[in-house]
VOGU-3710 file (C-alpha; in Angstrom, 3 decimals, decimal comma):
1> xxxxxxxxxx> 8,635/-29,222/0,679  7,391/-27,774/3,949  4,885/-24,889/3,756  4,909/-22,046/6,299  3,312/-18,622/6,714  4,661/-15,168/7,467  2,455/-12,170/8,272  3,222/-8,479/8,717  0,858/-5,927/10,274  1,158/-2,615/8,439
11> xxxxxxxxxx> 0,014/0,959/8,837  0,743/3,715/6,318  4,287/4,194/7,546  4,949/1,477/10,132  5,470/-2,276/10,193  5,068/-4,583/13,175  8,021/-6,910/13,656  8,483/-9,351/16,491  11,677/-10,515/18,165  11,810/-14,313/18,144
21> xxxxxxxxxx> 12,453/-15,447/21,710  12,828/-19,220/21,223  13,194/-21,900/18,568  14,161/-21,438/14,926  15,173/-17,822/14,238  15,708/-16,900/17,895  17,222/-13,427/18,305  15,939/-12,122/14,964  13,207/-9,633/14,103  10,590/-11,080/11,784
31> xxxxxxxxxx> 6,912/-11,135/11,005  4,696/-13,653/12,770  3,897/-17,055/11,336  4,796/-20,688/11,273  3,679/-24,141/10,287  0,422/-25,060/8,638  -1,519/-27,679/10,603  -3,240/-30,633/8,885  -6,615/-29,670/7,346  -5,845/-25,960/7,820
41> xxxxxxxxxx> -5,835/-23,443/4,962  -2,781/-21,265/4,483  -4,803/-18,184/5,447  -6,183/-19,873/8,570  -2,656/-20,869/9,579  -1,392/-17,293/9,169  -4,265/-15,954/11,285  -3,851/-18,640/13,978  -0,097/-18,084/14,254  -0,643/-14,318/14,521
51> xxxxxxxxxx> -3,057/-14,778/17,408  -0,837/-17,330/19,170  2,346/-15,273/18,788  1,158/-11,691/19,456  -2,520/-11,901/20,509  -3,917/-10,175/17,399  -6,645/-11,441/15,055  -5,997/-10,280/11,481  -9,194/-9,471/9,581  -8,154/-9,253/5,914
61> xxxxxxxxxx> -5,041/-10,978/4,677  -3,376/-10,019/1,433  -0,973/-12,581/-0,040  2,094/-10,698/-1,283  4,939/-13,177/-1,776  6,048/-16,759/-2,121  9,542/-17,309/-0,744  11,370/-20,581/-1,299  14,275/-21,421/0,984  16,744/-24,170/0,076
71> xxxxxxxxxx> 19,437/-25,747/2,192  22,316/-27,671/0,550  22,946/-29,543/3,821  19,794/-31,631/3,275  17,409/-29,652/5,506  13,977/-29,823/3,827  13,147/-26,929/1,522  10,545/-24,435/2,768  7,899/-22,471/0,844  6,776/-19,466/2,866
81> xxxxxxxxxx> 3,478/-17,785/2,005  3,844/-14,107/2,937  0,853/-11,953/3,871  0,234/-8,397/5,008  -2,781/-6,939/6,745  -3,853/-3,419/7,609  -6,872/-4,462/9,674  -6,925/-6,530/12,862  -8,567/-6,890/16,238  -6,620/-6,551/19,442
91> xxxxxxxxxx> -3,388/-4,959/20,510  -0,060/-6,750/19,927  1,274/-8,255/23,145  4,454/-10,082/24,090  4,177/-13,858/24,460  6,614/-16,621/25,362  7,588/-16,826/21,698  7,576/-13,263/20,341  8,086/-9,665/21,504  6,348/-7,301/19,034
101> xxxxxxxxxx> 7,475/-3,755/18,240  6,447/-1,152/15,665  9,075/0,249/13,293  8,898/3,095/10,793  9,444/1,823/7,254  12,621/3,902/7,234  13,937/2,296/10,468  13,527/-1,437/9,820  16,323/-3,286/11,708  17,576/-5,323/8,740
111> xxxxxxxxxx> 20,889/-6,047/10,494  19,027/-8,180/13,060  16,679/-9,891/10,595  17,217/-12,764/8,169  19,674/-11,567/5,491  17,183/-12,124/2,657  14,635/-9,731/4,190  16,497/-6,619/3,028  16,243/-7,913/-0,559  12,498/-8,622/-0,792
121> xxxxxxxxxx> 10,695/-6,777/2,024  11,139/-3,299/0,461  9,217/-4,536/-2,601  6,349/-5,716/-0,398  6,285/-2,423/1,482  6,023/-0,588/-1,842  2,943/-2,641/-2,780  4,596/-5,154/-5,100  4,066/-8,940/-5,237  6,932/-11,328/-5,792
131> xxxxxxxxxx> 8,173/-14,880/-6,046  11,696/-15,311/-4,697  14,184/-17,987/-3,728  17,117/-18,005/-1,349  19,638/-20,620/-0,258  21,259/-20,845/3,156  24,221/-22,844/4,418  24,354/-24,793/7,663  25,447/-21,650/9,553  22,371/-19,682/8,369
141> xxxxxxxxxx> 24,461/-17,641/5,924  22,699/-16,710/2,702  24,210/-18,109/-0,498  24,003/-15,135/-2,925  24,333/-17,314/-6,026  21,002/-18,961/-5,167  19,020/-15,711/-4,945  16,166/-15,070/-7,389  13,516/-12,350/-7,150  10,712/-12,026/-9,688
151> xxxxxx> 8,013/-9,374/-9,446  4,587/-10,750/-10,450  1,069/-9,446/-10,964  -0,534/-12,517/-9,361  0,827/-15,235/-7,109  0,502/-18,891/-8,091
//
């Protein structure tokens, strides 16, 4: 299983999303994140990806979710470690990979995000932690019968 990170910058009523400009997920709003390099902690990977993708250095990361993605077509499964932060250094800037934009919690563009986001992100925004799983077909369509969401007090 491949491990990845996903990080959202939050204020009291806004979330920073970034439009993916190239590679996997192009054309979708998402948090920032990506692969974990060899000998890198999950937290270090989340912070590095944030700086590389939007020029911001997160100061305190809070782990809020583990998301497992499965693909019946044989694509390797992915475990995504989801973080939020309310403290950072720098101002989000557009890079070759991502174009960041702030959204009110009430105006999140779920229609242009991954389809699973509308199922789990509201829990995170309400302060909950969760472990969830989602399956996708070869056309990036979510397979509803594979969906599981479990609220937890602590993450594994």
